[in-house]
C-alpha positions in Angstrom: 50.4 92.6 152.5 51.6 96.1 152.2 48.4 97.3 154.1 49.0 94.9 157.0 52.6 96.0 157.2 51.5 99.7 157.4 49.0 98.9 160.1 51.7 97.1 162.1 54.1 100.1 161.6 51.3 102.6 162.8 50.4 100.3 165.8 54.2 100.2 166.7 54.4 104.1 166.5 51.3 104.5 168.7 52.7 102.0 171.4 56.0 103.9 171.3 54.2 107.3 171.9 52.2 105.8 174.5 55.3 104.4 176.2 57.1 107.8 175.9 54.0 109.5 177.4 53.8 107.0 180.3 57.5 107.6 180.9 57.1 111.3 180.9 54.2 111.2 183.4 56.2 108.9 185.6 59.2 111.2 185.5 57.0 114.2 186.5 55.4 112.2 189.3 58.7 111.2 190.8 60.0 114.8 190.5 57.1 116.4 192.2 56.5 113.7 194.9 56.8 115.0 198.4 57.9 111.7 199.6 61.2 110.1 198.8 60.7 107.3 196.2 63.3 104.7 195.8 63.2 101.6 193.5 65.5 98.7 193.9 65.9 95.5 191.9 66.0 91.9 193.3 69.8 92.4 194.2 69.0 95.4 196.3 70.6 97.8 193.8 69.0 101.3 193.4 67.4 101.7 189.9 65.3 104.8 190.7 66.0 107.8 193.1 63.8 110.8 192.9 64.4 114.5 193.9 62.7 114.0 197.4 65.1 111.1 198.1 68.1 113.3 197.2 66.8 116.0 199.6 66.1 113.4 202.4 69.2 111.3 202.3 71.7 113.7 200.8 72.8 111.6 197.9 72.4 112.8 194.3 70.7 110.6 191.9 73.7 109.9 189.9 75.5 108.9 193.2 72.7 106.5 194.2 71.7 104.8 191.0 73.6 101.4 190.6 74.7 101.2 194.4 73.3 98.7 196.9 70.6 100.4 199.0 71.8 98.7 202.2 75.2 100.4 201.9 73.5 103.9 201.3 70.8 104.4 203.8 70.3 101.3 206.0 72.2 101.4 209.4 75.0 98.7 209.7 73.1 96.8 212.4 70.1 96.2 210.1 71.8 95.4 206.7 72.0 91.7 207.3 68.4 91.6 208.2 67.4 93.5 205.1 69.4 91.2 202.9 68.0 88.1 204.5 64.5 89.7 204.0 65.2 90.1 200.2 66.5 86.5 200.0 63.3 85.2 201.8 61.0 87.2 199.4 62.6 85.9 196.4 62.2 82.4 197.8 58.7 82.5 199.3 57.1 85.8 198.0 56.6 86.9 201.6 58.1 89.8 203.6 57.1 91.0 207.1 57.3 94.7 206.3 55.9 94.8 202.8 52.7 96.6 202.0 52.3 98.3 205.3 53.6 101.5 206.9 56.5 101.0 209.2 58.9 103.2 211.1 62.7 102.3 210.7 66.0 104.0 211.3 67.8 105.4 208.2 71.2 107.0 207.4 71.8 110.2 205.7 75.0 110.8 203.5 76.7 112.5 206.4 76.3 109.5 208.6 73.5 110.9 210.8 70.8 108.3 211.8 67.1 109.4 211.8 63.6 107.8 211.8 61.6 107.3 208.7 58.1 106.3 208.0 58.3 103.7 205.2 56.1 101.9 202.9 57.5 99.2 200.5 55.7 97.3 197.7 57.0 94.8 195.3 56.4 95.4 191.5 55.2 92.4 189.8 56.9 92.3 186.4 58.3 89.7 184.0 61.4 88.4 185.3 63.0 89.2 188.8 60.8 91.7 190.8 61.4 95.4 191.6 60.7 96.9 195.0 59.6 100.6 195.3 59.8 102.3 198.7 58.1 105.6 199.9 60.0 107.3 202.7 59.2 110.3 204.9 61.2 111.9 207.7 59.5 111.0 210.9 61.6 113.2 213.3 59.0 115.9 213.7 56.2 113.4 214.1 58.0 111.5 216.7 58.9 114.7 218.6 55.3 115.8 218.5 54.0 112.4 219.7 56.7 112.5 222.6 55.5 115.9 223.6 51.8 115.0 223.5 52.4 111.8 225.4 54.3 113.7 228.1 51.5 116.3 228.3 48.8 113.6 228.4 50.6 111.9 231.2 51.0 115.1 233.1 47.3 115.9 232.7 46.3 112.5 233.7 48.6 112.6 236.8 47.0 116.0 237.7 43.4 114.7 237.1 44.2 111.6 239.2 45.5 113.7 242.0 42.5 115.9 241.9 40.1 113.0 242.0 38.1 114.5 239.2 36.0 112.2 237.0 36.0 113.0 233.2 32.9 112.6 231.0 31.8 113.2 227.5 28.2 113.1 226.2 27.2 112.4 222.5 23.9 114.3 221.6 23.0 112.2 218.8 23.3 108.8 220.7 22.6 110.0 224.2 25.5 107.9 225.3 28.0 109.0 228.0 31.7 108.0 227.9 33.4 108.3 231.1 36.5 107.3 233.0 36.7 105.0 236.1 36.8 108.0 238.6 33.5 109.3 237.2 31.8 105.8 237.3 32.9 105.3 240.9 31.6 108.8 241.8 28.1 107.9 240.6 28.3 104.2 241.5 28.1 102.9 237.9 29.6 99.6 237.2 32.7 99.5 234.9 30.7 97.8 232.0 27.4 99.5 232.6 26.0 101.4 229.7 25.3 105.0 230.7 23.2 107.5 228.9 21.6 110.8 229.6 18.5 109.1 231.1 20.6 106.9 233.4 22.6 109.8 234.6 19.5 111.9 235.2 18.0 109.1 237.3 21.0 109.4 239.5 20.4 113.0 240.4 18.8 114.0 243.7 15.0 114.7 243.1 15.4 118.2 244.6 18.3 119.1 242.3 17.2 117.3 239.1 15.0 120.0 237.5 17.5 122.7 238.3 20.5 120.9 236.8 18.9 119.5 233.8 17.5 123.0 233.1 21.0 124.4 233.3 22.3 121.7 230.8 19.6 122.5 228.3 20.2 126.1 228.6 24.0 125.5 228.0 23.2 123.4 224.9 20.8 126.1 223.6 23.3 129.0 224.3 26.5 127.0 223.1 28.3 127.9 226.4 29.1 126.0 229.7 27.5 125.2 233.1 29.1 125.2 236.5 27.2 123.8 239.5 27.2 122.0 242.8 24.6 119.3 243.0 23.5 116.1 244.9 23.2 112.6 243.7 21.9 109.4 245.1 24.7 106.9 245.1 23.4 103.3 245.1 25.6 102.2 248.0 26.8 105.5 249.6 23.6 107.4 249.5 23.4 111.2 249.2 26.7 112.6 247.7 27.6 116.2 246.8 29.3 116.8 243.4 30.8 119.8 241.8 30.4 119.8 238.0 31.7 121.8 235.0 30.3 121.1 231.5 31.0 122.7 228.2 29.5 122.1 224.7 31.4 120.3 221.9 30.9 121.3 218.3 31.2 119.3 215.0 33.1 120.5 211.8 30.3 122.6 210.9 30.1 124.4 214.2 26.7 122.7 215.5 26.6 121.5 219.0 27.3 117.9 219.0 27.5 117.1 222.7 29.2 118.0 225.9 32.2 117.3 228.0 33.3 118.1 231.5 34.4 117.0 234.9 33.0 116.1 238.2 34.5 116.3 241.8 33.1 114.8 244.9 32.8 117.7 247.4 30.8 115.8 250.0 33.5 116.1 252.6 33.3 119.9 252.3 29.7 120.1 252.3 29.6 117.9 255.4 31.9 120.2 257.1 29.8 123.2 256.1 26.7 121.6 257.6 28.5 120.6 260.8 29.7 124.3 261.1 26.1 125.4 260.5 24.7 123.1 263.1 27.2 124.0 265.8 27.9 127.7 265.5 26.3 130.3 263.4 29.3 132.7 263.5 31.5 129.9 262.3 29.2 129.2 259.3 29.4 133.0 258.4 33.2 132.8 258.6 33.4 129.7 256.5 30.9 131.2 254.0 33.0 134.4 253.7 36.3 132.3 253.3 34.6 130.2 250.6 33.3 133.2 248.8 36.6 134.9 248.9 38.4 131.7 247.7 35.9 131.3 244.7 36.2 135.0 243.9 40.0 134.6 243.8 39.9 131.2 241.9 37.5 132.7 239.3 39.5 135.8 238.9 42.7 133.7 238.5 41.0 131.3 236.0 39.6 134.3 234.1 43.2 135.7 234.0 44.7 132.5 232.9 41.9 132.0 230.1 42.6 135.5 228.9 46.3 135.1 228.8 46.0 131.7 227.0 43.6 133.1 224.4 45.6 136.3 223.7 49.0 134.4 223.8 47.8 131.9 221.2 46.3 134.5 219.0 49.6 136.4 218.9 51.9 133.2 218.7 53.8 132.3 215.6 53.8 128.6 216.2 53.1 126.1 219.2 56.6 126.3 220.4 56.3 130.0 220.7 53.0 129.7 222.5 54.4 127.3 225.0 57.2 129.6 225.8 55.3 132.7 226.2 52.3 131.1 228.0 54.8 129.2 230.5 56.4 132.6 231.3 53.2 134.2 232.1 51.9 131.4 234.2 55.3 131.5 236.0 54.8 135.2 236.6 51.2 134.7 238.0 52.4 131.9 240.2 55.3 134.0 241.6 52.8 136.7 242.5 50.5 134.3 244.2 53.6 132.7 246.1 54.5 136.0 247.5 50.8 136.6 248.5 50.6 133.2 250.2 53.8 134.0 252.3 51.9 137.0 253.7 48.5 135.1 253.9 47.1 137.4 251.2 47.6 140.5 253.2 49.9 142.3 250.8 53.3 142.3 249.1 56.3 144.5 249.2 56.7 146.4 246.0 60.5 146.0 245.8 60.3 142.3 246.5 57.6 141.9 243.8 59.9 143.7 241.3 62.9 141.7 242.0 61.0 138.3 242.1 59.3 139.0 238.9 62.5 140.2 237.0 64.4 137.1 238.1 61.9 134.8 236.6 63.9 133.3 233.8 66.9 135.4 234.6 70.1 134.8 236.6 70.4 135.9 240.2 72.9 138.4 239.4 70.8 140.2 236.8 71.7 144.0 236.7 68.6 145.4 238.3 68.7 148.6 240.3 65.6 149.4 242.5 65.0 152.6 244.5 61.9 153.9 246.3 60.1 154.0 249.7 58.5 151.0 251.2 55.3 150.3 249.5 52.8 147.4 250.5 50.5 146.5 247.6 47.1 144.8 248.0 46.7 141.3 246.4 44.9 142.4 243.3 47.5 145.1 242.8 50.3 142.7 243.2 48.9 140.1 240.7 48.3 142.7 237.9 51.5 144.7 238.5 53.4 141.3 238.7 52.2 140.4 235.2 53.2 143.8 233.8 56.6 143.6 235.4 57.0 140.1 233.9 56.2 141.3 230.4 58.6 144.2 230.7 61.3 141.9 232.0 60.7 139.2 229.2 61.1 142.0 226.5 64.3 143.2 228.2 65.8 139.8 228.2 64.8 139.2 224.5 65.7 142.5 223.1 66.7 145.2 225.7 68.7 145.9 228.8 69.0 142.2 230.0 70.1 140.9 226.7 73.8 141.8 227.0 76.1 141.8 230.0 76.6 145.6 230.0 72.8 146.2 230.0 71.1 147.7 232.9 67.5 148.1 234.3 66.6 150.9 236.7 63.3 150.9 238.5 62.4 153.7 240.7 59.1 154.8 242.3 57.5 157.3 244.6 54.3 158.3 246.1 52.4 161.5 245.0 49.2 163.3 246.3 46.3 163.4 244.0 43.1 164.5 245.5 41.5 161.9 248.0 44.2 159.2 247.3 47.9 158.6 246.8 49.4 157.6 243.4 52.1 155.2 243.0 54.4 156.3 240.2 56.8 153.7 238.8 59.5 154.6 236.3 61.3 151.8 234.2 64.4 152.7 232.3 66.6 150.3 230.3 70.1 151.2 229.2 73.2 149.7 227.7 71.4 147.2 225.7 71.0 146.8 221.8 69.5 149.8 219.9 65.8 149.9 220.1 63.4 150.6 217.4 59.6 151.0 217.9 57.6 147.8 217.1 55.6 147.7 213.8 52.4 146.6 215.6 51.1 146.1 219.2 51.8 142.7 220.7 50.0 141.0 223.4 52.7 142.0 225.9 52.2 145.7 225.2 48.4 145.1 225.4 48.8 143.1 228.7 50.9 146.1 230.3 48.3 148.7 229.3 45.3 146.6 230.3 46.9 145.5 233.5 47.4 149.1 234.7 44.1 150.3 233.4 42.2 147.5 235.4 43.8 149.0 238.6 42.6 152.5 237.6 46.0 153.4 236.4 47.9 154.0 233.1 51.1 153.1 231.5 53.1 154.9 228.8 55.8 152.9 227.0 58.5 154.7 225.0 60.8 152.8 222.5 63.8 155.3 222.6 67.0 154.1 220.6 68.8 154.1 223.9 66.4 151.7 225.6 62.8 151.1 226.5 61.2 153.3 229.2 57.8 152.7 230.9 56.1 155.2 233.2 53.3 153.5 235.3 50.8 155.4 237.6 48.2 153.7 239.8 46.1 154.9 242.6 46.7 153.7 246.2 44.5 154.2 249.3 45.7 156.4 252.1 47.3 154.5 255.1 44.4 153.1 257.2 42.1 152.9 254.3 40.8 149.5 253.8 39.6 150.1 250.2 40.9 147.8 247.6 42.0 144.9 249.7 41.2 142.5 246.9 
C-alpha cells in the first residue's frame, strides 16, 4: 500500500513538472511571437494578451485581461456582429470567419482604426470553449497592394495603347502563355494551345531560320533578341511584327524560358515599300529618318536603363528609388520636350538651365543666370540637362534651394582652345545650410561626372562649407561647323 502511494505521489510530481514546463514554453512562445496573440473565453472576455498585442493595440496586458475584447479593439459598427457570431458558434459550433485568414478593421487604444490580418481558431477544452486569434497590422501590405495595382493598371493602359502583345515561353514545357493582343496578332484562337512549334509554323519561311537562330543564340548567351520579322496570318496573310525577347531565370540562375512583346508594324512596312516603289529619294529620306529615330530611341532607352540600374543600386528603399528615378525621368523628358519644340535642331542653354532647375521647384526659385547666347546640340542638351537636374535636386535637398534665403548663380562663357570652343559653366550655391563633403560617391555625383565625360568634357565639384560649387567644361564646335549634331 505504501509503495502504491509513493508511485502515485511520484506520478503527480512528474505531471506537475510537465505542466509547469508546458506553461513556461507557452509563455516564452507568446512573448516572442511576432503576431499579436489574443485568447478570449466564451463570453468574449480576454484571458490572454501577449507582448505583440500590447505593441499592436496599445493596451498593457494588465489593462486587457478581464475586459471584453469587443470593447477594446473591435470598431463600434462591428461589435454586435461579433457578439452574434459568438452566440451562433456556442449554439451551432460554426462561425464564418473561423479557421481562415481574413482582413478586418480594428481599433487602437488611442481610437485610431486600422486594418489587421486575422486568424481565429476555437480551442476545444472541457467546458465552455476558448478562442485564440492571431493578428498582424495589414496597413503596409494594403498600401503595397494598392500601389502595385495602380502600377499594373498604368502598365496595362500603356500596353493597350501601344497595341503590344505580351508573351511568355516556358522552356521545360514548350508552352507559350500570351494575352489577347498577341493571339490576335498571330491569328491564334483564344482557347488554342500555343507552343514553340505552333509559333514557329506561323513564321514566314524566309524569316524562320534567321529568327529561330536568334532565339537559340539568346537562350545560349542568356541575353535578349530584338528583330522585325514576317508571319503568315491565317486570315490576313503576310504581316510584319517587331519583337523583343528576354530570357527568364529560375531561382538557381538557370535559363528557364523567355518573355517579351510583339508589335504589328505592317502599316509602317507598307508605307516604306510604297515609298520605295514610287520615289528612290523619298526612300532614302525615310531610311535616314528611321535610322535617326532608332538611334535616338536606343540612346534614350540605354540612358533610362543605366539610370534605373544605378538608381536602384544606390537607393535605400523602394520609395527612395521611385522618388529619385521619377525625378531623373522628368529631367530627361524636359530635355526632350525642349528639343521637340525646336524639331531637334538645338536648345538654348539658359532655357535648359531654368527648365531643369524648375523641375520639382517653384516658379520663383532664386536662380540667377548670366552668360552669352549658346545653342546646344541635342546630345549635349540631353546629357547636360541630366547634370543640371542632379545639381538642382541636391540643392533642393541639402543646399542653396532648401531655405528661402538660399541662392544659385549659374554663369557661363566661351573660351578658345585650339580647333574648337569650350563652354565653361560655373555653378555656385550660397545662403543655404552649411555643407560638408559626402562620405562616399553617390550616383548623382557619378552621373554628373560621366555626363560631362561622355561629351568630351569634365566636371569638378567642390563641397565648401558656404555652398556647393561645380565647374563644368565641354567642347563646342565653331559656328558653322556641323560636327556633333547628335
